[in-house]
N, C-alpha and C positions, 0 to 999 in steps of 0.2 A: 575688593571681588571681581566692580565694573574694569576698570585699567589692569587685570588678570584676565581679565575678556580678553576686550579691546591688543593686549600683546600675543596673542594666544589665532585673534582672531587675522593682528597684523602678519603675527609669522608664517603661517598659516597661506594666505594670498600671496606670501613673495617665495612663501615653496612653491605656489604654483607658475610661477611666472619664473622665477631661473630656470622651472623642471619642462617648460615652455617655449620657451628659448634653446635646453639646452636638448631638447627634441630639435626644432628646428634648424640648428647645425647638422645633428646625424640627419634627417633627412635633407639636405642643399646634399652633403657627402652621398647618401646614396643615388640624392639623382645625376649627382655627378656621372658616377660612378654606372646609373644607368644607360644613359647617354654614349658613353661610351664604350660601354659592352654594345652601345644602339651602331651607333658608327662601325666599333670595328666587323658586327652580323653585315653587315648592309656590304662592306667591302669581302668579306667569308665569297657570302653570295652571289658577287661579280665575279669573281676568280671562280666561282665555282660556272656560270658562264661560261666564261673562259675557255674552261679547259673543260669542259662541252662540247664547244665550240670547232674550239682544238682535235679536239677526240675525234667528235666526226669526219670532222676533213682530211684526218692520221688515214680512217677505216676506210675510207672510200676509192674506189675503182681507183679513179684519176688519179692520184694521190701514191695507188702501188706504181704505176701504169712507170707517173713520173719520175721514182726513184726508178722501176725498174731501168725504164732508159741513162738515165744517170749515174748506174751504175755496168753500163754496156751490158745489159740483158737482154740479147735481141733475137734471140733465137722465140718464134711460137711453138707450140707445146705440141705436137699434133697428141688429140687423140684416137685414144687404142678402141674400140667397140666391140664389145662381145655377142651385136648379131648371130656371129658366124658358127654358128658351134667348130669349127677346124679351133678354135681354141677356148670350147665347152671340153670339149674331149684330147683337149693338146694334142689335135694330128697336126 
């Protein structure tokens, strides 16, 4: 009876050691995956910052003026003001 209890306890401890080793391996794999995702997240954040900066440059008036000059749009628009009633009354 005493030998049976020792065998059961020994088997239980060996099973716990094997389970602990298996959990450790799974945790290492998960840690590697988390590290990869964090690196990807940092790359996406940097890419987002770069795109925001590029968007700011493209939407600026300086960029519009330089593109207009590059496309030979040199004529300035003359605004028509509606202060005079001749436009409102069509006279």
